[in-house]
C-alpha positions as CSV (number, residue, x, y, z in Angstrom):
1,M,57.9,106.5,89.6
2,A,57.2,106.4,93.3
3,K,58.2,103.2,95.1
4,T,56.0,101.6,97.6
5,K,57.2,101.2,101.2
6,A,57.5,97.4,100.6
7,E,59.7,98.0,97.6
8,R,61.9,100.4,99.5
9,I,62.2,97.9,102.4
10,E,63.1,95.2,99.9
11,G,65.8,97.5,98.3
12,L,67.2,98.3,101.8
13,N,67.3,94.7,102.7
14,A,69.3,94.0,99.5
15,Q,71.7,96.8,100.3
16,I,72.1,95.4,103.8
17,Q,72.9,92.0,102.4
18,Q,75.5,93.4,100.0
19,L,77.2,95.4,102.8
20,Q,77.2,92.3,105.0
21,N,78.9,90.3,102.1
22,Q,81.4,93.1,101.6
23,K,82.2,93.1,105.4
24,K,82.6,89.3,105.3
25,E,85.0,89.6,102.3
26,L,87.1,92.3,104.1
27,Q,87.3,90.2,107.2
28,Q,88.5,87.2,105.2
29,K,91.1,89.4,103.5
30,Q,92.2,90.8,106.9
31,N,92.5,87.2,108.3
32,E,94.5,86.1,105.2
33,D,96.8,89.1,105.5
34,A,97.4,88.3,109.2
35,R,98.2,84.6,108.4
36,K,100.6,85.7,105.7
37,A,102.3,88.1,108.0
38,R,102.6,85.4,110.7
39,T,104.0,82.9,108.2
40,K,106.6,85.5,107.0
41,R,107.6,86.2,110.6
42,L,108.0,82.5,111.4
43,V,110.1,81.9,108.3
44,E,112.3,84.9,109.0
45,R,112.8,84.0,112.6
46,G,113.5,80.4,111.7
47,A,116.2,81.6,109.2
48,I,117.7,83.8,112.0
49,L,117.8,80.7,114.3
50,E,119.4,78.5,111.7
51,N,122.0,81.3,111.0
52,L,123.0,81.5,114.6
53,I,123.1,77.8,115.5
54,P,125.8,75.9,113.8
55,N,124.5,72.8,111.9
56,A,120.9,73.7,113.0
57,A,119.4,71.6,110.3
58,S,120.9,68.5,111.9
59,Y,119.0,68.9,115.1
60,T,115.4,67.8,115.7
61,N,112.6,70.3,116.5
62,E,112.5,68.9,120.0
63,Q,116.3,69.5,120.5
64,I,116.0,73.1,119.2
65,Q,113.0,73.6,121.5
66,T,114.9,72.2,124.5
67,F,117.9,74.4,123.7
68,L,115.7,77.5,123.5
69,I,113.9,76.7,126.7
70,K,117.2,76.1,128.5
71,T,118.7,79.4,127.2
72,I,115.7,81.7,127.4
73,I,113.9,80.5,130.6
74,P,116.7,81.6,133.0
75,D,116.0,84.9,134.9
76,N,118.7,86.9,133.2
77,A,117.4,86.1,129.8
78,R,113.8,86.8,130.8
79,K,114.8,90.2,132.2
80,F,116.7,91.0,129.0
81,L,113.6,90.0,126.9
82,D,111.3,92.1,129.2
83,G,113.6,95.1,128.8
84,I,113.5,94.7,125.0
85,A,109.7,94.5,125.0
86,E,109.5,97.6,127.2
87,S,111.9,99.6,124.9
88,V,110.0,98.5,121.8
89,T,106.7,99.8,123.2
90,E,108.3,103.0,124.3
91,T,110.0,103.7,121.1
92,A,107.5,102.2,118.6
93,A,106.8,105.6,117.0
94,A,110.4,106.8,116.9
95,K,113.1,105.2,114.8
96,P,116.7,105.6,115.9
97,A,119.3,107.1,113.5
98,W,121.4,104.0,114.1
99,S,120.8,100.3,114.9
100,T,122.9,97.3,115.6
101,R,123.0,94.4,113.1
102,I,122.9,90.8,114.2
103,D,126.7,90.5,113.6
104,G,127.2,93.3,116.2
105,T,128.3,96.0,113.9
106,A,126.6,99.4,114.1
107,A,124.6,100.4,111.0
108,N,123.6,104.0,110.2
109,V,120.0,103.4,109.2
110,K,119.4,107.0,108.1
111,S,122.4,107.0,105.7
112,E,121.4,103.5,104.4
113,Q,117.8,104.7,103.8
114,T,119.1,107.8,102.0
115,A,121.4,105.8,99.9
116,R,118.5,103.5,98.9
117,G,116.2,106.5,98.4
118,T,113.7,105.2,101.0
119,E,113.6,108.1,103.4
């Protein structure tokens, strides 16, 4: 049965509405994923901070913030961070065969990946 032009327009408008709703749902999911990733990053970095500062739980947020400002703001620390940021952007695609753990020991990433079967 042949549809009239008005019926076809109505059907296309319904499809447009469905696609707009799908787009909205995908954008909401993308925003939720970004929030979850940010929360995970903040929790991990907070754990690193508490691991490196003795009795970190006994300090207030303001004291921790002041400590970080005093230790990170100096020029040598800023230059170091800038160097890290540059090296990250340059080597984002390439993973080294080794890395340094927080405790300063070298870790062979490739052999650890192979041992875990994640290569």
